[in-house]
C-alpha positions in Angstrom: 227.7 215.4 257.1 226.3 215.5 253.6 225.8 218.5 251.8 223.2 219.8 250.7 221.2 219.4 253.8 217.7 217.7 253.6 216.0 221.1 254.0 217.7 222.3 250.7 216.9 219.0 249.0 213.2 219.1 250.0 213.2 222.9 248.3 214.6 221.5 245.1 212.3 218.4 244.9 209.3 220.6 245.6 210.4 223.6 243.6 207.6 222.8 240.7 204.8 222.5 243.1 202.2 225.0 242.5 200.5 226.8 245.4 197.7 224.6 246.8 199.3 221.4 245.5 200.4 218.9 247.8 204.3 218.6 247.8 206.3 216.0 246.4 208.3 215.3 249.6 207.1 216.8 252.8 209.3 215.2 255.4 213.0 214.2 255.9 212.1 210.6 255.8 211.1 210.8 252.2 214.3 212.2 251.1 216.2 209.4 253.1 214.3 206.7 251.7 214.5 208.2 248.0 218.3 208.7 248.3 218.8 205.4 250.1 216.9 203.7 247.2 219.0 205.4 244.6 222.4 204.5 246.4 221.3 200.8 246.3 220.6 201.2 242.6 224.0 202.5 242.2 225.7 199.9 244.3 223.7 197.2 242.2 225.5 198.5 239.0 223.4 201.5 237.7 225.5 204.0 236.3 225.9 207.4 238.2 224.1 210.4 236.5 226.5 213.1 237.7 230.1 213.9 236.3 233.2 212.5 238.1 231.7 210.1 240.5 235.0 208.3 241.0 235.9 208.2 244.7 232.4 209.2 246.0 230.1 206.9 248.0 227.0 205.9 246.5 224.9 207.8 248.9 226.9 210.8 248.0 226.3 210.2 244.4 222.5 209.7 244.8 222.4 213.0 246.9 224.1 215.0 244.2 221.8 213.4 241.6 218.8 214.6 243.4 220.1 217.9 244.2 220.9 218.6 240.3 217.5 217.3 239.0 219.2 214.2 237.5 216.7 211.9 239.6 213.3 212.8 240.5 211.0 211.7 243.1 207.9 210.8 241.8 204.6 211.1 243.8 202.3 208.1 244.3 199.9 209.4 241.5 202.8 209.8 239.1 203.9 206.4 239.9 200.6 204.7 239.5 200.5 205.8 235.8 
């Protein structure tokens, strides 16, 4: 099991959302897709953005990057700009 949980990740990702705004992530599916995409980027050669990635699996690195704020999930509106 990967720590932090998807619930904790959703809280971190949505922490800047104002009351009344749509959250960036509202399902665990979104978290899974985002971390899998980042893990594939790391497998493809992108540099990990966390210290001491040696010995960690790409998915664990991706989760840590998301949890520490090194990688952001963009809403559809942000990605279109």
